[in-house]
LUMDRENTOR-828851 format. One line per 8 residues: number of its first residue (from 1); their letters; for each residue x, y negated, z negated of N, C-alpha, C. Coordinates in steps of 0.1 Angstrom, whole numbers, plus 5000, padded with zeros to 4 digits. Atoms other than C-alpha are relative to their C-alpha. Layout:
NUM = A = X Y Z X Y Z X Y Z; ...
//
This chain:
1 = XXXXXXXX = 5003 5008 5012 5159 9631 0520 5012 4996 4993; 4989 5005 5007 5183 9609 0502 5002 5007 4987; 4997 4994 5013 5200 9624 0471 5005 4989 4991; 4996 5011 5008 5206 9589 0457 4987 4994 4994; 5012 5006 5006 5181 9575 0432 5000 4985 5003; 5001 5014 4996 5168 9541 0443 4986 4996 4999; 5013 5005 5000 5138 9518 0443 4994 5002 5013; 5007 4997 4988 5111 9525 0469 5001 4988 5010
9 = XXXXXXXX = 4999 5012 4991 5115 9489 0483 5005 4989 4991; 4996 5012 5008 5128 9455 0473 4988 4995 4991; 5012 5004 5008 5092 9446 0462 4998 5009 4988; 5001 4991 5011 5091 9477 0440 5010 4997 4989; 4989 5004 5010 5124 9467 0424 4996 4987 4992; 5004 5012 5006 5111 9432 0417 4989 5002 4989; 5010 4996 5010 5080 9446 0400 5005 5007 4988; 4994 4992 5010 5101 9470 0380 5008 4990 4990
17 = XXXXXXXX = 4991 5009 5008 5126 9443 0368 4991 4991 4991; 5009 5008 5009 5097 9422 0354 4997 5008 4988; 5003 4991 5011 5087 9451 0332 5013 5003 4991; 4988 4997 5007 5123 9458 0323 5004 4989 4991; 4997 5011 5008 5129 9423 0311 4991 4999 4988; 5009 5000 5011 5098 9424 0290 5004 5010 4989; 4996 4990 5010 5109 9457 0274 5013 4997 4992; 4988 5003 5006 5144 9445 0267 4998 4988 4990
25 = XXXXXXXX = 5002 5011 5009 5130 9414 0249 4996 5005 4986; 5004 4994 5013 5117 9437 0222 5012 5004 4991; 4988 4996 5007 5152 9448 0212 5007 4988 4995; 4991 5011 5004 5177 9426 0193 5009 4997 5012; 4991 5004 4989 5199 9406 0217 5013 5008 4999; 4988 4993 5000 5228 9428 0227 5012 4991 4998; 4988 5007 5002 5263 9417 0217 5007 4999 5014; 4993 5000 4987 5275 9426 0252 4992 5008 5010
33 = XXXXXXXX = 5006 4993 4989 5261 9437 0286 5011 5004 5009; 4988 4995 4992 5285 9459 0306 4995 5008 5012; 5002 4992 4988 5285 9474 0341 5013 5008 5002; 4988 4991 5000 5309 9504 0341 5000 5008 5014; 4999 4992 4988 5322 9518 0374 5003 5014 4998; 4997 4986 5001 5322 9555 0379 5000 5005 5015; 5000 4994 4986 5326 9579 0409 4985 5001 5005; 5014 4998 4996 5287 9581 0410 4993 4986 5001
41 = XXXXXXXX = 5006 5013 4999 5280 9543 0409 5003 4992 4988; 4998 5010 5011 5278 9514 0385 4989 5003 4989; 5009 4996 5011 5263 9522 0351 4998 4988 4990; 5003 5011 5010 5245 9495 0329 5001 5006 4986; 4999 4996 5014 5254 9498 0293 4998 4987 4991; 5001 5011 5009 5244 9475 0264 5007 5004 4987; 4994 4997 5013 5264 9472 0232 4994 4990 4989; 5003 5008 5012 5251 9461 0198 5010 5002 4990
49 = XXXXXXXX = 4989 4999 5010 5275 9454 0170 5013 4998 5006; 4986 5002 4996 5312 9450 0172 5009 5013 4999; 4991 4988 5000 5340 9476 0179 5005 5002 4986; 4995 4997 5013 5352 9494 0148 4991 5011 4994; 5008 4989 5004 5340 9527 0133 4996 5009 5011; 5003 4990 4990 5327 9557 0151 4989 4994 5009; 5011 5006 4991 5307 9545 0182 4988 5010 5001; 5013 4992 4998 5271 9557 0186 4995 4997 5014
57 = XXXXXXXX = 5005 5001 4986 5260 9563 0222 4986 5006 5001; 5014 4995 5000 5223 9566 0229 4996 5003 5015; 5005 4995 4987 5209 9586 0259 4985 5000 5000; 5014 5001 5000 5173 9578 0268 4994 5013 5006; 5007 4989 4993 5146 9603 0279 4998 4996 5015; 5002 5002 4986 5135 9606 0315 4993 4987 5003; 5005 5013 4996 5129 9572 0331 4999 4989 4989; 5003 5009 5011 5131 9555 0297 5009 4988 4999
65 = XXXXXXXX = 4990 5011 5000 5163 9533 0300 5004 4997 4985; 4995 5005 5013 5182 9516 0271 4989 4994 4992; 5011 5008 5007 5150 9497 0262 4993 5009 4990; 5008 4991 5008 5135 9528 0246 5006 5001 4985; 4994 4999 5013 5160 9525 0217 4999 4987 4992; 5002 5012 5007 5148 9491 0206 4997 5002 4985; 5003 4998 5014 5134 9505 0173 5012 5003 4991; 4989 4994 5008 5168 9519 0162 5013 4991 5001
73 = XXXXXXXX = 4987 5006 4998 5196 9496 0175 5004 4990 4989; 4997 5010 5010 5193 9469 0149 5006 5006 4988; 4995 4993 5012 5198 9492 0119 5013 5007 5002; 4988 4992 4998 5224 9514 0135 5012 4991 5002; 4989 5008 4997 5245 9485 0147 5005 4991 4989; 4995 5007 5011 5248 9470 0113 5012 5006 4994; 4989 4993 5006 5274 9496 0105 5009 5006 5011; 4992 4994 4989 5286 9509 0139 4998 4993 5013
81 = XXXXXXXX = 5003 5004 4986 5291 9498 0175 4990 5010 5007; 5010 4992 4994 5260 9511 0194 4999 4997 5015; 5000 5001 4986 5260 9517 0231 4987 5007 5006; 5012 4994 4994 5227 9523 0250 5002 5000 5016; 4997 4997 4986 5230 9537 0286 4987 5001 5008; 5010 4997 4990 5207 9534 0316 5005 5012 5009; 4995 4988 4993 5210 9569 0331 5000 4998 5015; 4999 5001 4985 5223 9569 0367 4991 5010 5007
89 = XXXXXXXX = 5009 4992 4993 5199 9583 0392 4986 4999 4996; 5014 5003 5006 5169 9572 0371 4997 4985 5000; 5003 5014 5001 5151 9539 0368 5008 4993 4990; 4992 5008 5009 5170 9511 0352 5009 4991 5008; 4991 5009 4994 5198 9487 0360 5013 5006 5005; 4989 4993 4994 5224 9513 0369 4997 5002 5015; 5001 4999 4985 5231 9517 0407 5008 5012 5004; 4994 4988 4996 5238 9551 0420 5005 4999 5014
97 = XXXXXXXX = 4994 5000 4987 5261 9555 0450 5004 5013 5006; 4996 4986 4996 5270 9592 0451 4991 5010 4993; 5009 4990 5006 5248 9623 0444 5006 5007 4989; 4997 4991 5010 5248 9643 0413 4996 5014 5004; 5003 4987 4995 5250 9679 0425 4995 5009 4990; 5004 4991 5011 5246 9696 0391 5003 4993 4987; 4999 5007 5013 5248 9689 0354 5015 4999 4996; 4986 5003 5002 5286 9693 0354 5004 4986 5006
105 = XXXXXXXX = 4998 5014 4995 5286 9662 0377 4995 4990 4991; 5006 5010 5009 5263 9645 0353 5008 4998 4988; 4991 5002 5012 5286 9652 0324 5013 4993 5004; 4989 5007 4995 5315 9640 0345 4997 4985 5000; 5005 5014 4999 5295 9607 0351 5001 4994 4986; 5000 5006 5013 5290 9601 0314 5014 5000 4994; 4986 5001 5004 5326 9610 0306 5007 4988 5005; 4994 5011 4994 5337 9584 0330 4995 4987 4994
113 = XXXXXXXX = 5006 5012 5007 5313 9559 0314 5007 4998 4986; 4994 5001 5013 5328 9566 0279 5015 4996 5002; 4986 5004 4997 5363 9563 0294 5001 4985 5003; 5000 5014 4996 5354 9530 0310 4997 4991 4988; 5003 5008 5012 5341 9517 0276 5012 5001 4991; 4988 4998 5009 5374 9529 0260 4996 5005 4987; 5005 4995 5013 5356 9549 0233 5002 5016 5001; 5000 4985 5002 5360 9585 0220 4996 5002 4986
121 = XXXXXXXX = 5005 4996 5012 5351 9604 0189 4985 4995 4998; 5013 5006 4998 5316 9594 0200 4989 5009 4993; 5012 4993 5005 5284 9603 0181 4989 4998 5011; 5009 5001 4988 5261 9610 0211 4986 5004 4995; 5014 4997 5004 5224 9608 0204 4991 5000 5012; 5009 4999 4988 5198 9620 0230 4986 5003 4995; 5014 4997 5003 5161 9619 0228 4993 5005 5012; 5008 4993 4989 5137 9641 0249 5010 5006 5010
129 = XXXXXXXX = 4991 4995 4990 5155 9648 0282 5014 4995 4997; 4986 5004 5004 5184 9627 0268 5007 5010 4991; 4994 4989 5008 5188 9655 0243 5005 5011 5008; 4996 4990 4991 5190 9680 0271 5014 4995 5007; 4988 5005 4994 5217 9658 0287 5012 5000 4990; 4990 5000 5010 5236 9655 0254 5005 5015 4998; 4995 4986 5001 5237 9694 0252 5009 5003 5012; 4992 4997 4988 5250 9695 0288 5014 4993 4998
137 = XXXXXXXX = 4987 5006 5002 5277 9670 0278 5009 5008 4990; 4993 4992 5009 5287 9692 0249 5005 5013 5006; 4996 4988 4993 5289 9722 0273 5011 4997 5010; 4991 5002 4989 5307 9706 0302 5012 4990 4998; 4990 5010 5002 5327 9676 0289 5000 4995 4986; 5002 5004 5014 5329 9675 0251 5012 4992 4995; 4987 5005 5005 5364 9660 0249 4999 4986 4992; 5002 5013 5006 5352 9625 0239 4990 5000 4989
145 = XXXXXXXX = 5011 4999 5009 5325 9637 0216 5005 5004 4986; 4997 4996 5014 5328 9638 0178 4988 5007 4993; 5012 4995 5005 5292 9647 0171 4988 4998 5009; 5012 5001 4991 5258 9652 0188 4988 5001 4991; 5013 4999 5006 5223 9645 0175 4989 5000 5011; 5011 4998 4990 5192 9657 0194 4987 4997 4994; 5014 5004 5005 5157 9642 0190 4990 5007 5009; 5009 4992 4993 5132 9668 0201 5004 5002 5015
153 = XXXXXXXX = 4995 4998 4987 5153 9678 0231 4992 5010 5008; 5008 4992 4991 5135 9693 0261 5008 5010 5008; 4995 4989 4991 5142 9725 0280 5014 5004 4996; 4987 4994 5005 5173 9734 0258 4998 5014 4997; 5002 4986 5004 5159 9766 0244 4987 5006 5004; 5013 4995 4995 5123 9768 0257 4996 4991 5011; 5005 5007 4988 5104 9757 0288 4991 4988 4996; 5011 5009 5002 5081 9727 0291 4987 5007 4998
161 = XXXXXXXX = 5014 4995 5001 5045 9734 0280 4994 5000 5014; 5007 4999 4987 5024 9745 0310 4991 4988 5002; 5009 5011 4998 4999 9717 0304 5008 4988 5005; 4993 5011 4996 5026 9691 0307 5005 5002 5015; 4996 4998 4987 5040 9707 0338 4989 4998 5011; 5011 5001 4991 5006 9709 0355 4996 4985 5002; 5004 5014 4999 4997 9673 0347 5011 4992 5007; 4989 5007 4993 5031 9661 0359 5000 5003 5014
169 = XXXXXXXX = 5001 4996 4986 5028 9681 0391 4988 4993 5007; 5012 5007 4995 4993 9667 0397 5002 4985 5002; 4997 5014 4999 5004 9632 0390 5009 4997 5011; 4990 5002 4989 5033 9635 0414 4993 5001 5013; 5007 4999 4987 5010 9647 0442 4990 4989 5002; 5011 5010 4998 4982 9622 0436 5006 4986 4999; 4993 5012 5002 5005 9594 0424 4990 4988 4997; 5009 5011 5005 4978 9573 0406 5002 4997 4986
177 = XXXXXXXX = 4998 5004 5014 4981 9553 0374 4993 5008 4990; 5007 4993 5010 4954 9571 0355 5006 5014 4996; 4994 4987 5002 4971 9605 0359 5014 4998 4993; 4988 5002 5006 5005 9591 0350 4999 4995 4986; 5003 5004 5014 4990 9574 0319 4997 5012 4992; 5003 4987 5007 4976 9608 0309 5012 5008 4997; 4987 4992 5001 5010 9624 0315 5008 4993 4988; 4992 5006 5011 5027 9598 0292 4994 5001 4987
185 = XXXXXXXX = 5007 4997 5013 5001 9601 0265 5003 5014 4995; 4998 4986 5004 5006 9638 0266 5015 5002 4995; 4986 4999 5004 5044 9634 0264 5003 4993 4987; 4996 5008 5012 5045 9607 0237 4992 5004 4988; 5009 4997 5012 5016 9618 0215 4993 4987 4996; 5007 5012 5004 4989 9593 0208 4999 4990 5011; 5001 5010 4990 4981 9561 0227 5011 4990 4998; 4988 5009 5002 5014 9543 0231 5002 4991 5012
193 = XXXXXXXX = 4998 5007 4988 5008 9526 0264 4999 4985 4998; 5000 5014 5003 5005 9492 0247 5015 4996 4997; 4986 5003 5003 5043 9494 0240 5007 4996 5013; 4993 5005 4988 5066 9475 0264 5009 5011 5006; 4990 4990 4995 5092 9503 0265 4993 5012 5006; 5008 4989 4994 5065 9530 0273 4994 4995 5014; 5004 5006 4987 5050 9507 0300 5011 5000 5010; 4988 5000 4991 5085 9505 0315 5002 5014 5006
201 = XXXXXXXX = 4998 4986 4995 5086 9543 0318 4990 5002 5012; 5010 4999 4989 5053 9541 0339 5005 4992 5012; 4995 5008 4988 5068 9513 0360 5011 5007 5007; 4989 4993 4994 5099 9534 0366 4995 5012 5009; 5006 4989 4993 5078 9564 0377 4994 4995 5013; 5007 5005 4989 5058 9543 0401 5008 4993 5010; 4993 5009 4991 5085 9521 0416 5014 5006 5004; 4986 4995 4998 5117 9543 0416 4999 5015 5004
209 = XXXXXXXX = 4999 4986 4996 5126 9576 0434 5012 5005 4993; 4989 4995 5008 5147 9594 0408 5006 5012 5007; 4993 4989 4994 5174 9619 0420 5009 5006 4990; 4992 4994 5010 5186 9641 0392 5000 5015 5003; 5001 4986 4999 5196 9678 0391 4988 5006 4992; 5011 4995 5008 5167 9700 0380 5003 5003 4986; 4998 4998 5014 5163 9704 0343 4995 5014 4996; 5003 4986 5004 5165 9741 0335 5008 5003 4987
217 = XXXXXXXX = 4993 4997 5012 5175 9757 0303 5014 5005 5002; 4987 4995 4999 5212 9762 0299 5001 5015 4996; 4998 4986 5004 5225 9798 0297 5002 5001 4985; 4999 4998 5014 5223 9811 0261 5015 5000 4996; 4986 4999 5005 5261 9818 0260 5007 4987 5001; 4994 5014 5000 5269 9782 0270 4996 4992 4988; 5004 5007 5012 5249 9769 0241 5008 5006 4988; 4993 4993 5011 5265 9795 0218 5015 4996 4999
225 = XXXXXXXX = 4986 5003 4999 5299 9783 0229 5003 4985 4996; 4998 5014 5004 5293 9746 0218 5008 4999 4987; 4992 5002 5012 5319 9735 0192 4999 4987 4994; 5003 5013 5006 5308 9699 0187 4990 5002 4989; 5010 5000 5010 5289 9695 0154 4987 4995 5005; 5012 5004 4994 5252 9693 0163 4989 4999 4989; 5012 5001 5008 5221 9680 0144 4988 5000 5010; 5011 5000 4991 5189 9690 0162 4987 4999 4992
233 = XXXXXXXX = 5012 5003 5007 5156 9675 0150 4988 5003 5010; 5011 4997 4992 5124 9690 0165 4987 4995 4994; 5012 5006 5004 5090 9674 0164 4988 5010 5000; 5010 4989 5001 5063 9698 0151 4987 4997 5007; 5012 5003 4993 5035 9679 0168 5002 4997 5015; 4996 5002 4986 5053 9677 0201 4991 5009 5009; 5008 4993 4990 5031 9687 0231 5007 5003 5012; 4992 4997 4988 5059 9690 0256 5005 5014 5000
241 = XXXXXXXX = 4995 4986 5001 5070 9724 0243 4996 5006 4986; 5003 4993 5013 5066 9749 0214 5012 4997 4991; 4988 5004 5008 5088 9731 0189 5004 5010 4990; 4996 4990 5010 5087 9758 0163 5009 5010 5006; 4992 4990 4993 5100 9783 0188 5013 4994 5005; 4988 5007 4995 5125 9758 0203 5010 4999 4988; 4991 5002 5012 5140 9751 0168 5006 5014 4996; 4995 4987 5004 5142 9788 0159 5010 5006 5010
249 = XXXXXXXX = 4990 4995 4990 5159 9797 0191 5013 4993 5000; 4987 5007 5001 5184 9769 0188 5008 5004 4988; 4993 4995 5012 5192 9780 0153 5006 5014 5002; 4995 4986 4997 5196 9816 0166 5013 4999 5008; 4989 5001 4991 5220 9805 0194 5012 4993 4994; 4989 5008 5005 5241 9781 0174 4998 4999 4985; 5003 4999 5015 5239 9791 0137 5007 4989 4992; 4993 5011 5007 5265 9764 0127 4993 4987 5001
257 = XXXXXXXX = 5007 5013 4998 5242 9736 0139 4990 4998 4989; 5011 5004 5009 5219 9717 0116 4987 4999 5008; 5012 5000 4992 5184 9723 0128 4988 4998 4990; 5011 5004 5008 5153 9707 0113 4987 4999 5009; 5013 5002 4994 5116 9709 0122 4992 4990 4992; 5008 5010 5007 5096 9678 0113 4986 5002 5003; 5014 4996 4996 5060 9690 0111 4991 4989 5005; 5009 5011 4997 5043 9656 0113 5005 4991 5012
265 = XXXXXXXX = 4994 5009 4990 5065 9641 0141 4994 5003 5014; 5004 4999 4986 5053 9635 0177 5013 5001 5008; 4988 4999 4991 5077 9640 0207 5009 4988 4999; 4992 5012 5001 5089 9604 0208 5001 4996 4985; 5001 5000 5014 5096 9608 0171 5005 4986 4994; 4994 5012 5005 5115 9575 0167 4991 4988 5001; 5009 5012 4998 5085 9553 0176 4992 4997 4987; 5008 5003 5012 5067 9556 0142 5010 4996 4989
273 = XXXXXXXX = 4991 5006 5010 5081 9536 0113 5006 5010 4990; 4995 4990 5010 5084 9565 0088 5012 5008 5006; 4989 4991 4993 5104 9587 0113 5012 4991 5004; 4989 5009 4996 5124 9557 0125 5010 4999 4989; 4991 5002 5011 5138 9551 0091 5008 5013 4997; 4993 4987 5003 5146 9588 0085 5010 5003 5011; 4990 4997 4989 5163 9591 0119 5012 4991 4999; 4988 5009 5002 5185 9561 0113 5008 5005 4988
281 = XXXXXXXX = 4992 4994 5011 5195 9576 0079 5008 5012 5004; 4993 4988 4996 5203 9609 0095 5012 4997 5009; 4989 5004 4990 5224 9593 0123 5011 4994 4992; 4989 5007 5007 5243 9570 0099 5007 5009 4991; 4993 4991 5010 5250 9598 0074 5010 5008 5007; 4990 4992 4993 5268 9617 0102 5009 4992 5009; 4992 5008 4991 5285 9588 0119 5013 4995 4993; 4987 5003 5006 5313 9584 0094 5011 5008 5007
289 = XXXX = 4989 4993 4993 5345 9591 0112 5008 5009 4990; 4992 4991 5008 5366 9620 0098 5011 4993 4993; 4989 5008 5005 5394 9595 0092 4995 4991 4989; 5006 5008 5010 5370 9576 0069 4996 4987 5005
//
């Protein structure tokens, strides 16, 4: 079996790209579209805003792509350059050419992307599995990071909920739209399948064979050794894990981190207007460079 993420066929790619274009239309028009060469392939990155100030880099959740950040990029880019990445090995416009053997490789990939963009002192923001990837970056390659914000990160301190794992496994085996739709509703909270960015996740699952290292909890001592300032926001109504326990464990392992539990938030917490505004304020408040 190939260890390179790719579309199932040319026809599958064409179907996916239609959905991708629809989803990207919801976001403000990017200032720049970039393709960054790395040892693992070419990575698609979109920039909103102009250089200057601490750069904010957004990592999407599993199969979500840069399009998932449409609700945030307009407000964030008014004050900072904002970069949204299509994760290599997952659906999107990035093209993988070499396998990612482990999460150290994955951190090396993102470090090469940041180097190719010519940015450092980065405020790295990750949602869902993107939060897991941001933690791995802080563990394995923190040199270009200035700060990290996690939005209901998965499998950092607790496992996925069993119900999500079983639905995901069944959907993988049967591979039918109704089960994948159930899986996404379970992940996102509520009926969000009328959103172009969420429909794109479904299109990615159905049309792309992702190839990423397994997502297991990092060793506790590796989390405890993180020295990059971290804000971790957990969604109290998340159904992908036990958020209260996840937040408490994160606070225990990294006492210097800022950890908050938002009781009324669903897993994809940035999709609702009230939470979107709060998240933007939290990110901007922590994106001021130490140099001013």
